[in-house]
Each structure stands twice: as C-alpha cells, then as structure tokens.
N, CA, C and O atoms as a MOPAC input file, in Angstrom:
PM7 MOZYME 1SCF
protein

 N     76.43700 1    37.90900 1   -32.65600 1
 C     75.13400 1    38.24300 1   -32.00900 1
 C     74.01800 1    37.27600 1   -32.85600 1
 O     73.39700 1    37.56800 1   -33.87700 1
 N     73.99500 1    36.24100 1   -32.20100 1
 C     73.10300 1    35.09900 1   -33.03300 1
 C     71.62000 1    35.56200 1   -33.00300 1
 O     70.91400 1    35.36000 1   -33.99100 1
 N     71.11100 1    36.20200 1   -31.85600 1
 C     69.74900 1    36.67300 1   -31.81100 1
 C     69.46700 1    37.73500 1   -32.96200 1
 O     68.44100 1    37.64100 1   -33.63600 1
 N     70.37500 1    38.72300 1   -33.17000 1
 C     70.27000 1    39.56900 1   -34.22800 1
 C     70.33400 1    39.02100 1   -35.63300 1
 O     69.76100 1    39.59300 1   -36.56100 1
 N     71.02100 1    37.93000 1   -35.78400 1
 C     71.13000 1    37.22900 1   -37.03900 1
 C     69.91700 1    36.59500 1   -37.27000 1
 O     69.37600 1    36.65800 1   -38.37400 1
 N     69.34400 1    35.87100 1   -36.14600 1
 C     68.08300 1    35.26400 1   -36.34100 1
 C     66.81300 1    36.12100 1   -36.62800 1
 O     65.87300 1    35.61200 1   -37.23800 1
 N     66.76500 1    37.49700 1   -36.17100 1
 C     65.99200 1    38.47400 1   -36.23500 1
 C     65.99600 1    38.72000 1   -37.88900 1
 O     65.02100 1    38.56700 1   -38.62600 1
 N     67.15900 1    39.08500 1   -38.23300 1
 C     67.15100 1    39.31600 1   -39.67800 1
 C     66.74800 1    38.18800 1   -40.63500 1
 O     66.27900 1    38.40400 1   -41.75300 1
 N     66.97000 1    36.93700 1   -40.10600 1
 C     66.47400 1    35.78700 1   -41.03500 1
 C     65.05700 1    35.86000 1   -40.93400 1
 O     64.45800 1    35.84800 1   -42.01000 1
 N     64.35900 1    35.93600 1   -39.85900 1
 C     62.88800 1    35.83000 1   -39.60500 1
 C     62.39400 1    37.04700 1   -40.39700 1
 O     61.32600 1    36.94400 1   -41.00000 1
 N     63.03500 1    38.10000 1   -40.43900 1
 C     62.54300 1    39.41200 1   -41.27100 1
 C     62.51800 1    39.26000 1   -42.65200 1
 O     61.64700 1    39.68900 1   -43.40900 1
 N     63.54000 1    38.61400 1   -42.95200 1
 C     63.57000 1    38.25400 1   -44.59500 1
 C     62.49000 1    37.17900 1   -44.88200 1
 O     61.93700 1    37.19500 1   -45.98200 1
 N     62.15600 1    36.23800 1   -43.95000 1
 C     60.93800 1    35.34500 1   -44.27400 1
 C     59.75600 1    36.09500 1   -44.21600 1
 O     58.91500 1    35.99600 1   -45.10900 1
 N     59.58800 1    36.94000 1   -43.11900 1
 C     58.40400 1    37.83000 1   -43.10900 1
 C     58.18500 1    38.55200 1   -44.46400 1
 O     57.09600 1    38.53500 1   -45.03800 1
 N     59.20500 1    39.14100 1   -44.90600 1
 C     59.02000 1    39.96800 1   -46.26900 1
 C     58.66700 1    39.02800 1   -47.36400 1
 O     57.83000 1    39.45300 1   -48.16000 1
 N     59.11900 1    37.89100 1   -47.55300 1
 C     58.90100 1    36.81700 1   -48.69400 1
 C     57.48700 1    36.42800 1   -48.37100 1
 O     56.79400 1    36.19800 1   -49.36200 1
 N     56.90900 1    36.30600 1   -47.19700 1
 C     55.37800 1    36.11600 1   -47.04100 1
 C     54.69500 1    37.08200 1   -47.53100 1
 O     53.68100 1    36.86500 1   -48.19500 1
 N     55.19000 1    38.41000 1   -47.25300 1
 C     54.28700 1    39.47100 1   -47.44100 1
 C     54.26500 1    39.46200 1   -49.12700 1
 O     53.17900 1    39.59500 1   -49.69200 1
 N     55.32600 1    39.32400 1   -49.79900 1
 C     55.28300 1    39.12900 1   -51.30000 1
 C     54.34700 1    38.18200 1   -51.74900 1
 O     53.59200 1    38.40300 1   -52.69500 1
 N     54.36800 1    37.08700 1   -51.07600 1
 C     53.48000 1    35.91400 1   -51.51500 1
 C     52.03300 1    36.12500 1   -51.35400 1
 O     51.22300 1    35.68400 1   -52.16900 1
 N     51.69400 1    36.81300 1   -50.28100 1
 C     50.30300 1    37.39900 1   -49.97000 1
 C     49.83600 1    38.42900 1   -51.13800 1
 O     48.71600 1    38.40800 1   -51.64900 1
 N     50.78500 1    39.25200 1   -51.44400 1
 C     50.43200 1    40.46200 1   -52.42500 1
 C     50.28100 1    39.54200 1   -53.78200 1
 O     49.36700 1    39.84000 1   -54.55100 1
 N     51.02700 1    38.58300 1   -54.06300 1
 C     51.05600 1    37.97600 1   -55.26900 1
 C     49.62700 1    37.24700 1   -55.55300 1
 O     48.97300 1    37.26300 1   -56.59500 1
 N     49.33400 1    36.59800 1   -54.30500 1
 C     47.94700 1    35.64000 1   -54.05900 1
 C     46.87600 1    36.62400 1   -54.36400 1
 O     45.96400 1    36.25000 1   -55.10100 1
 N     46.86700 1    37.85500 1   -53.88300 1
 C     45.82900 1    38.68200 1   -53.91300 1
 C     45.56100 1    39.40700 1   -55.24800 1
 O     44.50400 1    39.97200 1   -55.53000 1
 N     46.59100 1    39.32100 1   -55.98800 1
 C     46.51700 1    39.99600 1   -57.40500 1
 C     45.83800 1    39.00400 1   -58.38100 1
 O     45.29300 1    39.35200 1   -59.42900 1
 N     45.93100 1    37.69300 1   -57.91300 1
 C     45.08600 1    36.69000 1   -58.98900 1
 C     43.70100 1    36.88000 1   -58.74300 1
 O     43.05500 1    37.11800 1   -57.72300 1
 N     43.31300 1    36.66000 1   -60.32700 1
 C     41.70300 1    36.72900 1   -60.23700 1
 C     40.78200 1    36.00700 1   -59.40100 1
 O     39.67700 1    36.41100 1   -59.03700 1
 N     41.38900 1    34.77200 1   -59.09300 1
 C     40.63400 1    33.95500 1   -58.14300 1
 C     41.51900 1    33.56600 1   -57.09800 1
 O     42.01600 1    32.43900 1   -57.08300 1
 N     41.74700 1    34.40700 1   -56.23700 1
 C     42.66100 1    34.35200 1   -55.01600 1
 C     42.21000 1    33.08600 1   -54.21300 1
 O     41.02900 1    32.89200 1   -53.92500 1
 N     43.24400 1    32.22500 1   -53.86400 1
 C     42.79100 1    31.12100 1   -52.85600 1
 C     42.62200 1    31.63400 1   -51.24800 1
 O     43.56000 1    31.88100 1   -50.49100 1
 N     41.40200 1    31.71400 1   -50.97600 1
 C     41.23800 1    32.23500 1   -49.45700 1
 C     41.91500 1    31.34400 1   -48.44900 1
 O     42.41400 1    31.82400 1   -47.43100 1
 N     41.94300 1    30.02100 1   -48.72000 1
 C     42.69500 1    29.21200 1   -47.79500 1
 C     44.26600 1    29.50700 1   -47.87900 1
 O     44.95500 1    29.62100 1   -46.86600 1
 N     44.67800 1    29.60100 1   -48.94100 1
 C     46.20000 1    29.90600 1   -48.86900 1
 C     46.57200 1    31.22700 1   -48.38900 1
 O     47.62900 1    31.45600 1   -47.80200 1
 N     45.58700 1    32.17800 1   -48.67900 1
 C     45.94600 1    33.52300 1   -48.09500 1
 C     45.96500 1    33.54700 1   -46.43200 1
 O     46.79000 1    34.08400 1   -45.69200 1
 N     44.82600 1    32.81600 1   -46.11100 1
 C     44.68500 1    32.55500 1   -44.59100 1
 C     46.03900 1    32.13700 1   -44.00800 1
 O     46.66400 1    32.76000 1   -43.15100 1
 N     46.40800 1    30.96400 1   -44.61400 1
 C     47.75700 1    30.23100 1   -44.20800 1
 C     48.84700 1    31.06400 1   -44.16700 1
 O     49.59200 1    31.07400 1   -43.18700 1
 N     49.04700 1    31.87900 1   -45.28000 1
 C     50.30400 1    32.81300 1   -45.41400 1
 C     50.31300 1    33.80200 1   -44.29000 1
 O     51.29100 1    34.10000 1   -43.60400 1
 N     49.06600 1    34.28300 1   -44.18800 1
 C     48.97300 1    35.44700 1   -43.22600 1
 C     49.09100 1    34.83100 1   -41.67400 1
 O     49.56600 1    35.56500 1   -40.80700 1
 N     48.70500 1    33.63200 1   -41.36800 1
 C     48.91300 1    33.07700 1   -40.06200 1
 C     50.47300 1    32.87500 1   -39.95100 1
 O     51.05300 1    33.22700 1   -38.92400 1
 N     51.09000 1    32.35900 1   -40.91200 1
 C     52.48100 1    32.24100 1   -41.03700 1
 C     53.29400 1    33.59200 1   -40.68000 1
 O     54.17700 1    33.69400 1   -39.82800 1
 N     52.80900 1    34.57500 1   -41.50300 1
 C     53.42000 1    36.03300 1   -41.46000 1
 C     53.29500 1    36.32800 1   -39.86100 1
 O     54.28700 1    36.55800 1   -39.16900 1
 N     52.00100 1    36.29600 1   -39.36700 1
 C     51.91500 1    36.69500 1   -37.81700 1
 C     52.72000 1    36.04800 1   -36.83400 1
 O     53.23800 1    36.62900 1   -35.88100 1
 N     52.82900 1    34.63500 1   -37.12800 1
 C     53.51000 1    33.86200 1   -36.32500 1
 C     55.12900 1    34.42600 1   -36.35100 1
 O     55.71600 1    34.63700 1   -35.28900 1
 N     55.62300 1    34.59300 1   -37.35000 1
 C     56.90900 1    35.17500 1   -37.61100 1
 C     57.06700 1    36.44100 1   -36.96700 1
 O     58.05100 1    36.65000 1   -36.25700 1
 N     56.00800 1    37.47500 1   -37.18900 1
 C     56.01100 1    38.85900 1   -36.43100 1
 C     56.12500 1    38.52900 1   -34.99500 1
 O     57.03300 1    39.08800 1   -34.37900 1
 N     55.28900 1    37.64600 1   -34.31100 1
 C     55.28400 1    37.45400 1   -32.85200 1
 C     56.72200 1    36.90100 1   -32.44900 1
 O     57.25800 1    37.32200 1   -31.42400 1
 N     57.33600 1    35.96900 1   -33.24900 1
 C     58.79500 1    35.72000 1   -32.93100 1
 C     59.73500 1    36.76000 1   -32.83100 1
 O     60.49000 1    36.88000 1   -31.86600 1
 N     59.71200 1    37.57000 1   -33.86700 1
 C     60.64700 1    38.66800 1   -34.04900 1
 C     60.31800 1    39.63200 1   -32.92300 1
 O     61.20600 1    40.15800 1   -32.25300 1
 N     59.03300 1    39.85200 1   -32.72800 1
 C     58.92000 1    40.84300 1   -31.37700 1
 C     59.44500 1    40.23100 1   -30.11800 1
 O     59.96200 1    40.96400 1   -29.27600 1
 N     59.35700 1    39.03200 1   -29.94100 1
 C     59.82400 1    38.43600 1   -28.64400 1
 C     61.26800 1    38.46800 1   -28.63800 1
 O     61.84300 1    38.77400 1   -27.59300 1
 N     61.91700 1    38.18900 1   -29.67600 1
 C     63.33000 1    38.20400 1   -29.71800 1
 C     63.82100 1    39.61900 1   -29.55300 1
 O     64.86500 1    39.82100 1   -28.93200 1
 N     63.14800 1    40.58000 1   -30.05600 1
 C     63.64800 1    42.06900 1   -29.91800 1
 C     63.45800 1    42.34600 1   -28.36900 1
 O     64.37700 1    42.94900 1   -27.81500 1
 N     62.45600 1    42.00100 1   -27.67700 1
 C     62.19200 1    42.19800 1   -26.43600 1
 C     63.34700 1    41.75000 1   -25.57600 1
 O     63.79000 1    42.45300 1   -24.66700 1
 N     63.83400 1    40.53000 1   -25.89700 1
 C     65.08600 1    39.97600 1   -25.10800 1
 C     66.27800 1    40.77400 1   -25.18600 1
 O     67.10200 1    40.76700 1   -24.27200 1
 N     66.42300 1    41.50500 1   -26.29000 1
 C     67.54800 1    42.30000 1   -26.50200 1
 C     67.58300 1    43.64200 1   -25.74600 1
 O     68.66200 1    44.23000 1   -25.66600 1
 N     66.48900 1    44.16100 1   -25.19200 1
 C     66.44400 1    45.46400 1   -24.35500 1
 C     66.27400 1    45.00700 1   -23.04500 1
 O     66.19900 1    45.81100 1   -22.11600 1

C-alpha cells in the first residue's frame, strides 16, 4: 500500500515539524518568521495527509 506508506512518511515529518516548533518556542528570543514558516509547512503536511486518507475511504 503505497498510499499508507506515504501517510506514515508525512506523519513522521509532521511530528518532526511539531518538535521544531516546540524547540523554537522554548528559545528566549523565538524567531517569529521561522515559527510562521514551520507552522505553514506543518499545516501543508496535515492537509496532504487528510487528502490521502480521504482517498482510502
């Protein structure tokens, strides 16, 4: 199942982005531009995951 493998891969990247967001937020002087970009990437992955899941059902 190639679609399921792709969903797992994207889920892994999504988790890594969440970790990066949390790390950036813990910094005393968090970079707002970096945070915004990380969140944008995370949302894009979430939308792609949801789109692939809808194709499975």
